C-alpha atoms as one frame of an Amber mdcrd trajectory, in Angstrom:
protein
 -23.663  -0.438  24.497 -25.084  -3.535  22.515 -28.552  -2.537  24.043 -28.586
   0.797  22.389 -30.582   0.406  18.778 -30.593   2.888  16.156 -33.646   4.414
  15.085 -35.133   3.090  12.053 -36.370   6.492  10.787 -34.202   8.312   8.476
 -34.524  12.367   7.866 -36.568  12.642   4.390 -34.323  14.910   3.297 -31.130
  12.684   3.168 -29.708  12.740  -0.012 -29.997   8.964  -1.895 -27.969   7.280
  -4.535 -28.913   5.965  -7.890 -30.777   2.634  -6.708 -32.594   4.432  -4.203
 -30.745   4.077  -0.585 -29.437   6.910   1.826 -26.197   6.220   3.388 -27.898
   5.176   6.764 -29.209   2.023   4.546 -25.708   0.972   4.607 -25.020   1.160
   8.240 -25.552  -1.703  10.611 -25.323  -1.929  14.817 -23.899   0.365  17.167
 -20.385  -0.654  17.367 -19.029  -1.949  20.728 -15.330  -1.631  19.844 -13.329
   1.020  22.014 -13.877   4.581  21.284 -11.501   5.772  18.669 -10.896   2.415
  17.071  -9.488   2.508  13.564 -11.669  -0.576  12.705 -14.809   1.992  12.945
 -13.030   4.100  10.292 -12.601   1.088   8.182 -16.618   0.113   8.778 -17.283
   4.053   7.484 -15.243   3.520   4.772 -16.868   0.446   3.497 -20.302   1.962
   3.702 -19.157   5.071   2.060 -17.832   2.671  -0.782 -20.486   0.833  -1.331
 -23.057   3.818  -1.187 -21.520   5.531  -3.830 -21.199   2.710  -5.823 -24.717
   2.036  -5.617 -24.510  -1.489  -4.675 -27.743  -3.000  -3.353 -27.158  -4.098
   0.196 -28.961  -7.377  -0.199 -26.079  -8.221  -3.556 -23.424  -8.112  -0.436
 -22.222 -11.352   1.002 -20.141 -10.231   4.319 -17.748 -12.880   6.047 -15.385
 -12.700   8.954 -13.408 -14.840  11.369 -12.477 -14.391  15.071 -11.281 -11.226
  16.434 -12.013  -7.226  16.996 -11.862  -6.731  12.887 -14.020  -9.895  13.017
 -17.085  -8.158  14.944 -17.043  -5.239  12.568 -19.396  -6.707   9.978 -22.231
  -6.563  12.398 -21.544  -2.625  12.471 -22.403  -2.079   8.640 -24.347  -3.667
   5.797 -26.835  -4.609   8.243 -29.272  -5.689   5.195 -26.760  -7.668   3.406
 -25.971 -11.357   3.809 -23.165 -12.412   6.784 -21.810 -15.493   8.130 -19.221
 -15.219  11.092 -16.876 -18.076  10.768 -14.762 -20.163  13.288 -11.015 -18.168
  13.804  -9.157 -18.129  10.701 -11.411 -19.925   8.338 -13.415 -17.489   6.732
 -11.657 -17.684   3.161 -12.741 -21.248   2.455 -16.549 -20.466   3.632 -16.279
 -17.856   1.503 -14.715 -19.799  -1.357 -17.725 -22.158  -1.206 -20.072 -19.689
  -1.146 -18.649 -18.047  -4.201 -18.856 -21.268  -5.699 -22.403 -22.005  -5.126
 -23.378 -18.645  -6.173 -21.351 -16.363  -8.090 -23.998 -13.564  -8.360 -23.052
 -11.993  -5.122 -20.502  -9.544  -4.403 -18.327 -11.118  -1.443 -16.555  -9.237
   1.112 -14.068 -11.015   3.512 -12.754  -8.961   6.948 -10.179 -10.214   8.917
  -7.620  -9.276  11.216  -3.812  -9.934  11.436  -4.440 -12.463  14.024  -7.178
 -14.147  12.186  -5.314 -14.148   8.790  -1.794 -13.962   9.399  -1.583 -16.547
  12.259  -4.267 -19.528  12.510  -5.690 -18.386   8.820  -2.287 -18.255   7.057
  -2.880 -21.036   4.871  -6.695 -20.107   4.413  -5.240 -16.826   3.068  -2.683
 -18.082   1.071  -4.815 -20.662  -0.899  -7.502 -17.964  -1.704  -4.969 -15.638
  -3.257  -3.278 -18.045  -5.300  -6.595 -19.875  -6.628  -7.976 -16.148  -7.545
 -10.869 -16.251  -5.383 -13.317 -13.455  -6.197 -13.635 -11.476  -3.106 -12.497
  -7.929  -1.375 -10.319  -9.150   1.294  -9.933  -6.457   4.040  -7.267  -7.116
   6.592  -7.688  -4.526   9.748  -3.989  -4.613  10.922  -3.477  -3.711  14.091
  -0.333  -5.561  15.082  -1.769  -6.796  18.752  -4.133  -9.300  19.580  -6.966
  -7.084  21.501  -9.333  -9.650  22.602  -6.687 -11.147  24.466  -5.111  -8.075
  26.235  -2.466  -6.865  23.504   0.134  -9.321  22.826   1.992  -8.779  19.558
   0.200 -11.080  16.464   2.328 -12.220  13.569   2.383  -8.769  11.880   4.088
  -6.799  14.582   7.042  -5.154  13.227  10.321  -6.236  14.432  11.556  -4.029
  17.052   8.177  -2.517  17.786   7.565  -1.869  21.850   4.190  -2.876  23.267
   2.647  -0.502  25.754   3.986  -2.549  28.564   7.501  -2.004  27.536   8.118
  -5.612  25.867  10.356  -5.330  22.484   8.827  -7.657  19.258  11.836 -10.254
  18.745  10.320 -11.769  16.148  10.124 -10.987  12.535   7.002  -9.796  10.925
   4.636 -11.548   8.372   4.338  -9.260   5.620   0.693  -9.947   4.299   0.980
  -7.729   1.319   4.441  -8.918   0.099   2.358 -12.610   0.470  -0.333 -11.214
  -1.642   1.999 -10.384  -4.417   3.734 -13.591  -4.610   0.637 -15.377  -4.451
  -0.905 -14.354  -7.440  -3.434 -11.566  -6.364  -4.438  -9.142  -8.919  -5.311
  -6.382  -6.765  -3.296  -5.394  -3.861  -2.958  -2.183  -1.777  -2.290  -1.074
   1.513  -4.277   1.733   3.582  -4.423   3.588   6.873  -7.866   3.650   8.866
  -6.687   7.453   9.629  -7.064   8.646   5.559 -10.369   7.886   4.426  -9.796
   9.875   1.216  -7.206   7.169   0.449  -9.016   4.326   1.803 -12.519   4.932
   0.204 -11.326   4.404  -3.373  -8.915   1.537  -2.349 -12.083  -0.315  -1.119
 -14.479   0.699  -4.191 -11.552  -0.491  -6.563 -11.304  -3.828  -4.944 -15.372
  -4.531  -4.606 -15.216  -3.972  -8.052 -12.102  -5.961  -9.146 -12.757  -8.640
 -11.351 -10.357 -11.384  -9.055  -8.469 -11.651  -5.811  -8.402  -8.261  -4.441
  -6.571  -7.855  -1.115  -6.244  -4.887   0.936  -3.972  -4.260   3.882  -5.547
  -1.547   6.520  -3.431  -0.337   9.022  -5.575   0.395  11.976  -4.399   1.401
  15.274  -5.619  -0.385  18.582  -6.176   2.710  20.835  -6.199   0.523  23.904
  -3.085  -1.524  23.472  -0.930  -0.411  20.256  -1.321   3.796  20.138   1.745
   4.504  22.031   5.417   5.654  21.349   7.633   2.672  20.145   4.616   1.108
  18.334   4.772   1.116  14.227   1.035   0.838  13.968   0.096   3.692  15.723
  -1.681   6.888  14.652   1.226   9.365  14.573   3.685   6.611  13.564   2.065
   5.807  10.159   1.269   9.571   9.766   5.124  10.273   9.924   6.383   7.630
   7.904   3.624   7.074   5.432   5.052   6.798   1.908   1.952   6.897  -0.431
   2.920   5.663  -3.631  -0.342   6.555  -5.363  -3.755   8.105  -5.084  -6.790
   6.616  -6.931  -9.629   8.218  -8.302 -12.460   5.804  -9.458 -14.116   6.360
 -12.493 -17.976   4.937 -13.003 -19.200   4.549 -16.772 -21.367   7.429 -15.686
 -20.245  10.061 -13.441 -16.438  11.051 -12.304 -15.698  10.667  -8.185 -12.569
  13.161  -8.040 -10.063  12.738  -4.883  -7.435  15.456  -4.469  -3.554  14.010
  -5.457  -0.469  15.510  -5.436   0.658  16.102  -9.094   2.055  13.235 -10.981
   2.138  10.625 -13.800  -1.589   9.403 -14.540  -2.426   5.699 -15.387  -6.036
   4.683 -16.247  -6.794   1.072 -15.855  -9.749  -0.240 -17.244 -11.772  -2.782
 -15.016 -13.963  -5.748 -16.075 -17.052  -4.197 -16.296 -16.096  -0.833 -17.703
 -15.114   1.045 -14.807 -12.164   2.518 -14.588  -9.040   3.148 -12.172  -7.068
   6.514 -12.315  -3.770   6.185 -10.571  -2.175   9.569  -9.930   1.549   8.016
  -9.309   3.435   9.834  -6.644   6.857   8.530  -8.092   7.497   9.090 -11.780
   9.201   5.741 -12.272   6.293   3.825 -10.357   4.200   1.248 -12.525   1.367
  -0.181 -10.724   0.751  -2.835 -12.819   4.179  -4.626 -12.705   4.333  -7.355
 -10.071   8.076  -7.469  -9.084   8.435  -3.749  -9.328   5.860  -3.135  -6.699
   7.107  -5.782  -4.130  10.932  -4.143  -4.899   9.438  -0.535  -4.613   7.621
  -1.600  -1.123  10.593  -3.712   0.352  13.068  -0.772  -0.213  10.755   1.900
   1.480   9.828  -0.520   4.370  13.663  -0.857   4.675  14.024   2.733   5.718
  11.062   2.593   8.133   8.513   3.747   5.775   4.679   2.488   5.569   3.903
   2.474   1.800   0.358   2.637   1.355  -2.004   3.219  -2.034  -2.808   0.838
  -4.798   0.462  -1.311  -5.261  -0.496  -3.542  -7.774  -3.299  -4.327 -10.067
  -3.837  -6.788 -13.152  -6.284  -5.083 -15.975  -7.597  -8.682 -16.711  -7.616
 -10.935 -13.919  -8.619 -14.507 -13.936 -10.939 -15.459 -10.964 -11.539 -19.179
  -9.735 -14.559 -19.172 -11.506 -12.889 -19.007 -15.003 -10.490 -21.354 -14.229
 -13.063 -24.033 -13.132 -15.582 -23.270 -15.675 -18.228 -23.164 -13.031 -22.116
 -22.568 -13.763 -22.983 -19.205 -13.998 -26.399 -19.632 -12.115 -26.675 -19.913
  -8.357 -26.835 -24.008  -7.584 -29.697 -23.471  -5.817 -31.725 -22.804  -8.582
 -30.559 -25.512 -10.912 -33.296 -28.143 -11.381 -32.938 -31.665 -11.504 -32.290
 -32.217 -15.358 -29.342 -29.422 -14.987 -28.098 -31.434 -12.032 -28.676 -34.797
 -13.271 -27.862 -34.782 -17.195 -28.321 -38.585 -17.838 -26.093 -41.613 -18.237
 -24.951 -40.233 -21.725 -23.126 -37.396 -20.325 -21.928 -39.207 -17.343 -20.408
 -41.906 -19.620 -18.695 -39.006 -21.799 -17.403 -37.547 -18.545 -15.963 -40.952
 -17.297 -14.464 -41.502 -21.021 -12.309 -38.023 -20.654 -11.198 -39.136 -17.213
  -9.619 -42.798 -18.512
C-alpha cells in the first residue's frame, strides 16, 4: 500500500473548522497496518480531536519510537512537525524539543513494547517531571512487528494465539502514571471512538503531563479467545468510570452519557472538562481513590476506562525550571550572553 498516494484535491463542499481546515487536512499517508488494526482507529480519533479543537496542523509536533504504534504518526497530521526516534527514547527527545520551543503542542505516540519495556525509564521520568505533552500508548499486549510475543503489558494468565500462557505479572502503565505524578490520566478503547475522542482532546489541551493508555487489539496476533486485549474481551469487561464532554469557550461539544453526577473541571486555557461519573462516589480529582478504584475493578477482571484522574491546576516542567517563554532559536546574542555582571551574579548564587 505504500505506493498508493492520497489525492491532494478535496471536495469543495467539505466542512471546515474555525481555522479554515477540513478534516482531510489532518490526515496523513495511507496506513500500511493490518486491516482492522486498532491503531488506525486511534489515528482517526486523533484526526477528529485536532480538527474539532481547531488546532493548526503546523502547531503540532508528533514524536514516536519504534513499533507498529510508532508508525502511526505517518498516518495523521501530515502537515505537522514529526520525529521518529529510536526504540524507547521518544520521551527524552520530546522533552528536549519542548524545552527548546514551548509554543508547539507536543504529541507523543508509543506502544506497550516501546514504553513498558526498553522505554520504561524514559516514560517514568517524563511523567514525574511533568513534561507538558499528550502521551498516548497504543496498547495491544504483543510485539506485532516480531510476530506476536507477549509484551510487558500482557495480563498474567492471558493466552497467546498459539496457546502459550503468560506467566509474568503485567506492567501497569496507568497505575505508574498515577503514582509518578501525571496530572491527566485516562484509559480508552480503540473500539469506542465516542469515548476516545474527548479523552484525547482533554489530553491535548491539558497544561501538564497527560497520559492516555488505549487498549488497541492486534487483529493479527492478539484478537482471539483467551486474550485480554481483544475486541470481544474489552467490550464484555469494560467498566467505564466516566464519560466526558470537552467544552470550548465558544461551543459545547456534546457526547451521550449515562445519567450520573456531573463534575466540571476548568482547564488552564479556559476550556472545560465536564465529567459524567457513572459511579456516584467516584472523584476524578482524588489520585489515591482513582488508583484504588482501578485496582479494585481490575481484580474482578474488568477493564476500567474513562478519565481516571485530572489535576485542575497542573505544574509542568517549564514552570518548575522557569524556562524562557520564547523559542530558543529566536533569541539573539544579547539575550543568550547577558554579560559578565549577570554571569557573576549567577556564580555568586551557586557558591
